[in-house]
SEDRENMAR-326596 format. One record per residue (C-alpha): residue in three letters; x, y, z. Coordinates in steps of 0.02 Angstrom, whole numbers, padded with zeros to 5 digits, always signed. Layout:
BEGIN
ALAXYZ...
END
This chain:
BEGIN
UNK-00007+00000-00005UNK+00059+00170-00048UNK+00099+00305+00078UNK-00018+00420+00007UNK-00159+00294+00020UNK-00117+00249+00200UNK-00119+00435+00249UNK-00288+00450+00151UNK-00356+00305+00274UNK-00304+00400+00430UNK-00351+00568+00361UNK-00541+00483+00321UNK-00547+00461+00525UNK-00539+00651+00565UNK-00600+00748+00409UNK-00751+00742+00317UNK-00721+00629+00153UNK-00530+00616+00219UNK-00504+00804+00133UNK-00519+00997+00175UNK-00584+01036+00022UNK-00698+00943-00093UNK-00609+00940-00255UNK-00453+00868-00160UNK-00561+00706-00158UNK-00598+00681-00344UNK-00413+00631-00373UNK-00418+00446-00415UNK-00384+00332-00359UNK-00347+00422-00204UNK-00283+00579-00179UNK-00093+00603-00184UNK-00005+00683-00046UNK+00137+00815-00064UNK+00294+00810+00023UNK+00354+00954-00059UNK+00365+01070-00204UNK+00498+01172-00311UNK+00475+01261-00490UNK+00364+01185-00593UNK+00356+01010-00507UNK+00266+00923-00351UNK+00350+00786-00242UNK+00222+00663-00179UNK+00269+00570-00006UNK+00279+00416-00115UNK+00425+00469-00193UNK+00349+00542-00366UNK+00401+00698-00474UNK+00252+00778-00564UNK+00245+00911-00676UNK+00113+01031-00606UNK-00018+01118-00699UNK-00122+01143-00537UNK-00014+01286-00466UNK-00123+01287-00317UNK-00283+01314-00434UNK-00188+01472-00484UNK-00099+01585-00361UNK+00077+01513-00425UNK+00126+01601-00577UNK+00294+01618-00525UNK+00283+01432-00471UNK+00339+01331-00312UNK+00446+01418-00183UNK+00506+01557-00297UNK+00666+01641-00202UNK+00586+01820-00201UNK+00441+01781-00127UNK+00531+01664-00002UNK+00665+01782+00065UNK+00499+01893+00078UNK+00415+01788+00204UNK+00562+01741+00280UNK+00613+01916+00315UNK+00430+01973+00371UNK+00432+01819+00488UNK+00585+01878+00574UNK+00491+02053+00614UNK+00328+01954+00690UNK+00176+01857+00592UNK+00030+01963+00658UNK+00018+02146+00744UNK-00178+02188+00756UNK-00122+02343+00684UNK-00077+02416+00517UNK+00097+02401+00432UNK+00180+02469+00273UNK+00184+02328+00176UNK-00007+02328+00149UNK-00003+02495+00098UNK+00122+02475-00036UNK+00042+02313-00107UNK-00135+02415-00090UNK-00061+02553-00192UNK+00027+02435-00342UNK-00159+02338-00364UNK-00240+02508-00363UNK-00141+02582-00490UNK-00130+02414-00597UNK-00322+02399-00584UNK-00363+02601-00621UNK-00465+02585-00437UNK-00448+02724-00308UNK-00480+02607-00125UNK-00453+02448-00075UNK-00504+02328+00073UNK-00408+02176+00114UNK-00488+02023+00179UNK-00441+01830+00188UNK-00499+01728+00062UNK-00602+01754-00114UNK-00764+01681-00021UNK-00743+01830+00094UNK-00702+01964-00039UNK-00865+01926-00137UNK-00965+01912+00013UNK-00921+02091+00072UNK-00918+02153-00119UNK-01118+02088-00140UNK-01138+02174+00044UNK-01079+02328-00012UNK-01163+02344-00196UNK-01330+02304-00090UNK-01284+02437+00049UNK-01240+02584-00092UNK-01394+02548-00217UNK-01514+02501-00066UNK-01565+02357-00172UNK-01575+02160-00167UNK-01559+02062-00309UNK-01397+02000-00368UNK-01366+01915-00527UNK-01254+01790-00565UNK-01205+01657-00715UNK-01235+01461-00714UNK-01045+01398-00669UNK-00973+01549-00619UNK-00893+01513-00433UNK-00899+01666-00330UNK-00855+01573-00160UNK-00940+01498-00039UNK-01055+01601+00048UNK-01240+01584+00043UNK-01298+01732-00072UNK-01192+01661-00230UNK-01183+01484-00191UNK-01312+01451-00313UNK-01280+01368-00468UNK-01101+01379-00451UNK-00939+01319-00524UNK-00799+01217-00466UNK-00835+01064-00350UNK-01009+01106-00321UNK-01030+01089-00500UNK-00930+00921-00506UNK-01027+00851-00365UNK-01195+00922-00451UNK-01256+01017-00317UNK-01371+01154-00367UNK-01363+01237-00205UNK-01301+01195-00043UNK-01392+01110+00105UNK-01395+01239+00237UNK-01449+01378+00159UNK-01627+01446+00171UNK-01728+01499+00009UNK-01741+01673+00103UNK-01571+01698+00083UNK-01557+01659-00099UNK-01717+01714-00169UNK-01659+01884-00213UNK-01512+01783-00313UNK-01544+01753-00500UNK-01441+01637-00594UNK-01430+01670-00791UNK-01318+01587-00925UNK-01159+01645-00956UNK-01131+01729-01144UNK-01316+01755-01169UNK-01365+01930-01204UNK-01529+01926-01248UNK-01584+01834-01086UNK-01473+01974-00971UNK-01566+02119-01088UNK-01744+02043-01053UNK-01706+02009-00876UNK-01645+02197-00835UNK-01775+02264-00917UNK-01900+02183-00793UNK-01812+02192-00637UNK-01644+02304-00672UNK-01724+02455-00568UNK-01715+02319-00421UNK-01547+02245-00460UNK-01400+02289-00345UNK-01255+02215-00448UNK-01225+02103-00584UNK-01069+01982-00542UNK-00972+01876-00660UNK-00817+01801-00680UNK-00764+01889-00840UNK-00670+01733-00879UNK-00759+01575-00817UNK-00621+01470-00714UNK-00729+01356-00627UNK-00840+01275-00754UNK-00675+01233-00847UNK-00620+01365-00938UNK-00748+01490-01033UNK-00700+01634-01113UNK-00822+01776-01155UNK-00906+01805-01309UNK-00874+01967-01410UNK-00978+02116-01332UNK-01026+02004-01185UNK-00942+02101-01047UNK-00972+02258-01144UNK-01152+02238-01125UNK-01147+02188-00944UNK-01061+02360-00919UNK-01197+02455-01037UNK-01337+02365-00943UNK-01281+02419-00761UNK-01254+02585-00813UNK-01432+02599-00878UNK-01509+02530-00723UNK-01400+02604-00595UNK-01340+02425-00540UNK-01149+02394-00494UNK-01067+02271-00593UNK-00930+02151-00504UNK-00798+02076-00604UNK-00743+01925-00486UNK-00562+01914-00532UNK-00508+01801-00382UNK-00422+01671-00529UNK-00398+01822-00663UNK-00331+01952-00557UNK-00124+01957-00613UNK-00142+01794-00701UNK-00214+01869-00869UNK-00100+02001-00861UNK-00057+02156-00736UNK-00202+02222-00761UNK-00316+02079-00760UNK-00475+02030-00879UNK-00552+02212-00830UNK-00378+02288-00921UNK-00365+02140-01053UNK-00543+02168-01111UNK-00521+02351-01078UNK-00695+02349-00957UNK-00714+02437-00811UNK-00812+02367-00673UNK-00881+02455-00528UNK-00808+02323-00400UNK-00663+02212-00432UNK-00633+02052-00311UNK-00452+01980-00303UNK-00383+01847-00226UNK-00244+01707-00262UNK-00095+01793-00360UNK-00123+01946-00233UNK-00055+01847-00096UNK+00074+01747-00188UNK-00002+01579-00131UNK-00038+01640+00061UNK-00232+01661+00099UNK-00291+01836+00046UNK-00436+01913-00043UNK-00482+02104-00077UNK-00629+02208-00124UNK-00567+02382-00240UNK-00667+02513-00318UNK-00694+02687-00330UNK-00691+02793-00182UNK-00881+02830-00156UNK-00912+02659-00158UNK-00788+02593-00073UNK-00789+02720+00066UNK-00958+02620+00123UNK-00861+02521+00211UNK-00824+02550+00395UNK-00777+02635+00472UNK-00814+02773+00346UNK-00979+02709+00300UNK-01099+02572+00368UNK-01059+02413+00256UNK-00996+02308+00384UNK-00816+02228+00365UNK-00691+02182+00487UNK-00566+02029+00508UNK-00418+02007+00625UNK-00318+01925+00493UNK-00367+02061+00362UNK-00211+02125+00290UNK-00108+01997+00361UNK+00072+02033+00365UNK+00137+01861+00284UNK+00007+01873+00134UNK+00059+02067+00121UNK+00230+02021+00093UNK+00225+01869-00013UNK+00105+01973-00123UNK+00203+02121-00134UNK+00349+02021-00197UNK+00244+01917-00316UNK+00185+02065-00416UNK+00358+02164-00411UNK+00447+02009-00483UNK+00292+02006-00612UNK+00329+02185-00656UNK+00495+02165-00698UNK+00521+02002-00778UNK+00474+01891-00929UNK+00358+01776-00827UNK+00202+01803-00921UNK+00288+01758-01091UNK+00367+01612-01010UNK+00191+01547-00935UNK+00105+01587-01085UNK+00206+01500-01194UNK+00206+01328-01104UNK+00029+01338-01120UNK+00013+01376-01284UNK+00136+01243-01332UNK+00048+01112-01239UNK-00133+01156-01292UNK-00057+01157-01480UNK+00016+00969-01448UNK-00150+00906-01375UNK-00251+00978-01523UNK-00134+00905-01639UNK-00129+00731-01559UNK-00317+00714-01530UNK-00370+00804-01703UNK-00248+00653-01780UNK-00346+00521-01670UNK-00502+00594-01726UNK-00573+00615-01555UNK-00694+00744-01513UNK-00633+00886-01424UNK-00609+01045-01377UNK-00481+01149-01287UNK-00497+01321-01208UNK-00361+01440-01173UNK-00321+01608-01142UNK-00126+01656-01091UNK-00082+01536-00940UNK-00243+01456-00913UNK-00318+01302-01010UNK-00440+01167-01021UNK-00479+01002-01111UNK-00650+00949-01153UNK-00682+00780-01235UNK-00855+00745-01332UNK-00895+00917-01383UNK-00865+01041-01506UNK-00870+01201-01424UNK-00894+01257-01244UNK-00954+01435-01207UNK-01070+01407-01051UNK-01082+01295-00912UNK-01214+01189-00975UNK-01097+01135-01138UNK-00970+01092-01031UNK-01074+00991-00937UNK-01106+00902-01099UNK-00929+00845-01100UNK-00863+00674-01080UNK-00811+00679-00904UNK-00746+00497-00882UNK-00639+00501-01028UNK-00565+00670-00929UNK-00546+00570-00763UNK-00450+00426-00856UNK-00333+00549-00924UNK-00305+00648-00770UNK-00276+00467-00689UNK-00148+00398-00814UNK-00066+00554-00839UNK-00015+00555-00652UNK+00061+00380-00677UNK+00175+00466-00826UNK+00226+00602-00707UNK+00094+00754-00755UNK-00015+00820-00613UNK-00175+00925-00701UNK-00330+00957-00596UNK-00439+00791-00555UNK-00590+00860-00654UNK-00626+00967-00809UNK-00731+01084-00714UNK-00577+01152-00636UNK-00422+01242-00749UNK-00255+01203-00796UNK-00123+01321-00760UNK+00061+01343-00808UNK+00191+01462-00727UNK+00355+01552-00761UNK+00448+01377-00717UNK+00363+01289-00850UNK+00514+01295-00954UNK+00586+01176-01102UNK+00627+01039-00973UNK+00463+01030-00893UNK+00373+01054-01071UNK+00459+00918-01148UNK+00426+00792-01007UNK+00243+00838-01008UNK+00224+00825-01207UNK+00307+00638-01178UNK+00173+00605-01041UNK+00057+00660-01147UNK+00104+00558-01293UNK+00116+00402-01175UNK-00068+00438-01103UNK-00150+00472-01269UNK-00081+00315-01341UNK-00166+00202-01199UNK-00316+00313-01210UNK-00335+00292-01394UNK-00317+00087-01377UNK-00447+00099-01235UNK-00576+00190-01358UNK-00535+00093-01490
END
């Protein structure tokens, strides 16, 4: 019996499902336990090295244990790790983010879930309206108002919503299809004057990877302005992943509120809400929308995030990470095309996902039609050949600037072997 399996059997005695986040239980035949990580690689407690395309589900754009981030964290540890009072690093990190995203003010919190929860509360407080519009397959964390037709592991486990959330909490949450301009137009004509906010992952990263159709985001901006609602871009995944200016900069759309996480903490727990002065000053202590937290602007997360973003601003990290994703997806597309296997690959920058059995994926419903079993088998075979991708096609693959020629070559060799086996199994 492997060490990972032995440890998994033990963890099931104290954790629900043996894990602390449900997507980790999807790894077949059992979760891999990690001993350490370096650059583009994970090292399991069983002694295997895997090229990593999960990258902590997005934050590690510089790869594992980047030396500048490591040094910044060690330096901060030497000065203490929790003050219960402000420190300079939070100002320095906040200033960079405000400049990159073209916003006036920011509030740091501790997770993407907390950032979205606060953003929705802020939108309701600012507009004095109740309705929240979200899109099928977009995952905005695990707070009650937005855990309806969510993406990520909620979509993988087939949960339309979660038990424990009263209908009274979600009755003001309306879920519409992503990339459907006609439907959002009809909805806003009917209920736009009562809508506090439209919240969207500008690039959906939690129903696989789904890109916005031409003019979809522009239409959301137009409708928000027309009906006096706030437009919230959930950039917890895309912020600093697609570009230094996130998806809002990439698509040249300015939302009213942006939520951030993942990369801005350099791999440490973090979240943030950012926006214009008038909206942001509705937060306590200047306004009456409450937010507080002992760990808000945690010194370690501030130090790691500041080091990460400074590094992204001064080197070729995006170029290297994007090239790796392009080479991997190009090879997969070429081989599957030769094998006459029906598939589609969605990619933007250093993010990508493969869907079997479908010609396109432009919304969550199309993602659900993909061949899940074939993807799970791909995942299982890739692990045996030294590559680690997310265990569900409802997640997204990520590269980093540490995915160099060696990592790409090893990955392509593993993909070649895996697809050969998969092709023989399909017949």
